[in-house]
C-alpha positions as semicolon CSV with decimal commas, in nm:
position;residue;x (nm);y (nm);z (nm)
1;M;-0,010;-0,005;0,008
2;S;0,261;0,225;0,083
3;R;0,441;0,188;-0,218
4;Y;0,141;0,167;-0,518
5;G;-0,140;0,359;-0,275
6;N;-0,444;0,249;-0,127
7;E;-0,633;0,164;-0,460
8;E;-0,364;-0,041;-0,659
9;G;-0,252;-0,251;-0,327
10;R;-0,616;-0,341;-0,294
11;T;-0,582;-0,486;-0,664
12;I;-0,252;-0,607;-0,604
13;V;-0,371;-0,778;-0,274
14;A;-0,707;-0,916;-0,484
15;N;-0,541;-1,069;-0,757
16;A;-0,280;-1,256;-0,499
17;K;-0,556;-1,425;-0,319
18;K;-0,720;-1,523;-0,634
19;A;-0,362;-1,695;-0,721
20;V;-0,330;-1,831;-0,350
21;T;-0,664;-2,017;-0,427
22;R;-0,558;-2,123;-0,773
23;L;-0,246;-2,292;-0,605
24;G;-0,434;-2,461;-0,343
25;P;-0,432;-2,524;0,018
26;K;-0,046;-2,637;0,000
27;A;0,050;-2,331;-0,141
28;A;-0,184;-2,127;0,115
29;A;-0,060;-2,287;0,439
30;F;0,328;-2,279;0,298
31;L;0,283;-1,871;0,251
32;D;0,101;-1,897;0,594
33;S;0,383;-2,081;0,777
34;T;0,683;-1,877;0,632
35;S;0,491;-1,514;0,669
36;L;0,618;-1,532;0,271
37;G;0,230;-1,421;0,214
38;N;0,326;-1,070;0,402
39;S;0,596;-1,016;0,142
40;P;0,526;-0,748;-0,109
41;A;0,775;-0,910;-0,345
42;V;0,570;-1,259;-0,288
43;L;0,234;-1,048;-0,345
44;M;0,344;-0,869;-0,664
45;A;0,480;-1,195;-0,809
46;L;0,142;-1,378;-0,709
47;A;-0,043;-1,100;-0,888
48;A;0,152;-1,090;-1,201
49;Y;0,099;-1,480;-1,205
50;Q;-0,312;-1,433;-1,151
51;R;-0,283;-1,176;-1,430
52;G;-0,097;-1,473;-1,659
53;E;0,202;-1,241;-1,696
54;F;0,437;-1,567;-1,719
55;R;0,272;-1,703;-1,969
56;M;0,337;-1,412;-2,158
57;S;0,533;-1,465;-2,516
58;P;0,837;-1,220;-2,579
59;E;0,550;-1,082;-2,862
60;T;0,283;-1,006;-2,607
61;A;0,531;-0,858;-2,347
62;Q;0,641;-0,638;-2,607
63;V;0,257;-0,510;-2,693
64;E;0,208;-0,484;-2,341
65;L;0,538;-0,276;-2,265
66;D;0,474;-0,026;-2,574
67;K;0,112;0,051;-2,412
68;L;0,301;0,113;-2,066
69;T;0,576;0,320;-2,235
70;K;0,427;0,477;-2,597
71;D;0,556;0,839;-2,625
72;L;0,241;1,057;-2,608
73;R;0,428;1,415;-2,670
74;S;0,165;1,577;-2,939
75;K;-0,092;1,517;-2,633
76;P;-0,143;1,782;-2,347
77;Y;0,045;1,673;-2,019
78;Y;-0,249;1,560;-1,856
79;N;-0,291;1,272;-2,103
80;Y;0,053;1,130;-2,027
81;P;0,047;0,768;-1,944
82;A;0,155;0,672;-1,558
83;Y;0,483;0,559;-1,658
84;R;0,567;0,915;-1,840
85;D;0,450;1,076;-1,543
86;S;0,634;1,092;-1,211
87;N;0,303;1,253;-1,026
88;H;0,083;0,968;-1,136
89;P;-0,054;0,797;-0,860
90;K;-0,020;0,492;-1,058
91;H;0,352;0,544;-1,151
92;R;0,539;0,348;-0,961
93;V;0,327;0,025;-1,034
94;A;0,362;0,098;-1,429
95;V;0,776;0,150;-1,397
96;D;0,756;-0,174;-1,188
97;R;0,532;-0,351;-1,437
98;A;0,723;-0,262;-1,737
99;T;1,083;-0,375;-1,581
100;A;0,909;-0,678;-1,554
101;L;0,764;-0,700;-1,929
102;Y;1,099;-0,590;-2,053
103;E;1,258;-0,885;-1,895
104;L;0,987;-1,127;-2,010
105;R;1,048;-0,969;-2,386
106;Y;1,409;-1,035;-2,346
107;R;1,460;-1,355;-2,123
108;D;1,559;-1,588;-2,443
109;E;1,839;-1,312;-2,562
């Protein structure tokens, strides 16, 4: 919540909970017993798993990366995507997602 804000934080937690449900009771027990279920990095990874980001092809990752990082200089400042606007409330999540997508895009190279 402190890194991404309450709204995005709730979305991440909701996606992580859905991922744990998909993974089953053994995964839930492991996360509870090790306290990893409280780790922001683990929550982000579980949310990415739930969204299907780990199964993305490099081409799909590039398409998503282009959506996040496209240059909108011809439009007014308030239309800049979150990735380009450091004051945007979703800037940090956009930058972190772009980093993950970049790694997926170039994982085979």
